BAFI-3210 file (N, C-alpha, C; in Angstrom, 3 decimals, decimal comma, padded with zeros to 6 digits):
// residues 70
n [1|2|3|4|5|6|7|8|9|10|11|12|13|14|15|16|17|18|19|20|21|22|23|24|25|26|27|28|29|30|31|32|33|34|35|36|37|38|39|40|41|42|43|44|45|46|47|48|49|50|51|52|53|54|55|56|57|58|59|60|61|62|63|64|65|66|67|68|69|70]
n.u [-077,696|-075,228|-074,323|-071,132|-068,798|-067,260|-063,820|-061,150|-058,101|-054,600|-052,070|-048,902|-046,675|-047,261|-048,185|-047,213|-046,815|-045,347|-045,910|-048,415|-050,552|-049,118|-048,225|-050,347|-052,529|-054,699|-056,908|-057,785|-059,038|-061,132|-062,733|-065,883|-066,520|-064,236|-062,292|-059,653|-056,609|-054,002|-051,151|-049,296|-048,547|-046,964|-046,490|-047,153|-050,427|-053,087|-055,530|-058,533|-060,688|-064,073|-067,245|-067,387|-068,756|-068,712|-068,513|-066,494|-065,030|-062,502|-060,971|-061,089|-059,840|-057,181|-054,356|-052,295|-053,340|-053,370|-055,222|-057,670|-060,716|-061,770]
n.v [268,674|267,182|263,699|262,512|260,887|257,751|257,037|255,044|254,089|253,428|252,069|252,519|251,775|249,374|247,871|245,391|244,105|241,859|239,938|239,132|236,852|235,789|238,383|240,042|242,332|241,384|242,786|244,170|242,278|241,659|243,931|245,085|247,384|248,086|249,985|249,998|249,845|248,331|248,505|246,593|243,198|242,952|245,680|248,614|248,904|251,284|253,680|254,664|257,336|257,202|255,727|254,250|251,281|250,572|247,935|246,449|244,358|244,638|245,281|242,919|241,197|242,019|240,790|242,014|244,128|246,709|248,350|250,876|252,603|255,876]
n.w [199,365|197,404|197,426|198,378|196,249|196,633|196,691|195,409|196,863|196,711|198,619|198,107|199,502|200,608|198,459|196,182|193,276|192,505|194,314|193,734|191,952|188,985|188,674|188,382|189,672|192,171|193,035|190,829|189,219|190,899|191,164|190,278|188,839|187,616|188,566|189,109|187,496|185,494|183,631|182,584|183,573|186,739|186,846|188,798|190,086|189,447|190,549|188,849|187,776|188,697|189,598|192,627|193,858|196,452|197,290|198,397|197,383|196,210|198,428|199,916|198,114|197,910|199,151|200,456|201,731|200,631|199,495|199,863|200,703|200,220]
ca.u [-076,254|-074,948|-073,545|-069,769|-068,429|-066,153|-062,669|-060,249|-056,718|-053,618|-050,908|-047,780|-045,679|-047,682|-048,450|-046,075|-047,387|-044,578|-046,512|-049,724|-050,499|-048,682|-047,957|-051,586|-053,183|-055,941|-058,005|-058,271|-059,970|-062,267|-063,553|-066,905|-066,571|-062,904|-061,708|-058,214|-056,006|-052,585|-050,756|-048,689|-048,278|-045,848|-046,530|-047,996|-051,785|-053,460|-056,977|-059,063|-061,900|-065,300|-068,129|-067,150|-069,990|-068,456|-068,785|-065,400|-064,390|-061,077|-060,342|-060,969|-058,952|-055,784|-053,754|-051,334|-054,138|-052,868|-056,345|-058,619|-061,737|-061,775]
ca.v [268,544|265,917|262,704|262,385|259,588|257,062|256,834|253,947|254,523|252,354|252,368|251,972|251,207|247,985|247,220|244,740|243,197|240,616|238,983|238,749|235,754|236,195|239,820|240,782|242,781|240,642|243,745|244,528|241,244|241,621|245,148|244,988|248,607|248,236|251,265|249,824|249,413|247,959|248,489|245,286|242,450|243,398|247,136|249,053|249,264|252,666|253,895|255,565|258,039|256,471|255,555|253,040|250,706|250,290|246,516|245,922|243,196|244,936|245,208|241,500|240,522|242,424|240,083|242,890|245,193|247,970|249,082|251,466|253,477|257,199]
ca.w [199,165|196,712|198,147|197,867|195,691|197,290|195,811|195,749|197,036|196,801|199,451|197,344|200,420|200,833|197,172|195,540|192,287|192,417|195,248|193,190|190,992|187,639|188,661|188,104|190,897|192,403|193,211|189,490|188,789|191,814|191,086|189,234|188,033|187,001|188,971|189,288|186,227|185,505|182,222|182,309|184,797|187,577|186,996|189,908|189,690|189,755|190,524|187,821|188,189|188,444|190,744|193,408|194,389|197,864|197,544|199,205|196,762|196,021|199,749|200,250|197,162|198,090|200,272|201,120|202,354|200,086|198,924|200,808|200,132|200,879]
c.u [-075,976|-074,067|-072,155|-069,525|-067,242|-065,053|-061,830|-058,833|-055,826|-052,432|-049,697|-046,631|-045,991|-047,799|-047,160|-046,608|-046,609|-045,161|-047,912|-049,535|-050,201|-048,427|-049,177|-052,290|-054,529|-057,145|-058,605|-059,334|-061,225|-063,223|-064,581|-066,989|-065,228|-062,273|-060,211|-057,665|-054,540|-052,176|-050,221|-048,577|-046,979|-045,711|-047,396|-049,395|-052,070|-054,979|-057,352|-060,342|-063,122|-066,091|-067,893|-068,479|-069,894|-068,755|-067,700|-064,679|-062,894|-060,326|-060,095|-059,933|-057,478|-055,216|-052,795|-052,013|-053,651|-053,983|-057,204|-059,613|-061,745|-063,119]
c.v [267,191|264,999|262,577|260,976|259,030|256,850|255,682|254,505|253,295|252,837|251,713|251,479|249,738|247,198|246,651|243,710|241,892|239,534|238,556|237,649|236,281|237,702|240,667|241,074|242,067|241,564|244,159|243,538|241,211|242,800|245,068|246,229|248,946|249,607|251,189|249,240|249,072|247,814|247,115|244,520|242,940|244,917|247,467|249,370|250,719|252,808|254,855|256,217|257,213|256,309|254,211|252,568|250,395|248,838|245,872|244,732|243,415|244,842|243,764|240,790|240,843|241,778|240,952|244,057|246,578|248,843|249,648|252,315|254,768|257,860]
c.w [198,505|197,552|197,522|197,343|196,453|196,259|196,330|195,844|197,181|197,627|198,782|198,222|200,698|199,531|196,571|194,542|192,109|193,318|194,819|192,144|189,590|187,524|188,388|189,425|191,061|192,594|191,870|189,042|189,654|191,646|189,952|188,346|187,394|187,292|189,242|187,996|186,448|184,045|181,821|183,628|185,446|187,640|188,202|189,386|190,056|189,692|189,389|188,349|187,821|189,717|191,414|193,983|195,880|198,229|198,406|198,598|196,556|197,347|200,147|199,372|197,390|199,354|201,074|201,829|201,927|199,495|200,047|200,050|200,931|200,702]
res [m|p|e|e|k|v|k|v|a|i|d|y|k|r|c|d|p|r|r|c|d|r|g|i|c|s|a|i|e|a|c|p|t|k|l|i|k|q|i|e|p|y|d|s|p|y|p|v|a|g|f|c|q|e|c|g|k|c|l|d|a|c|l|l|k|a|i|s|m|l]
***
């Protein structure tokens, strides 16, 4: 049976890019596989399809604890 890939999820009730430095999601900069994107500063970030390394860097970087792995 193939191993399931871990996905990144964003809790938009907690996420507030206005509270991130320069409006840029800190989890984006922390993710080595770039599974979180943001079109412009202060826009809500969004997860993209891809293989999560489960390193937890995005979890540690998000001060609002709005990122989780499923």
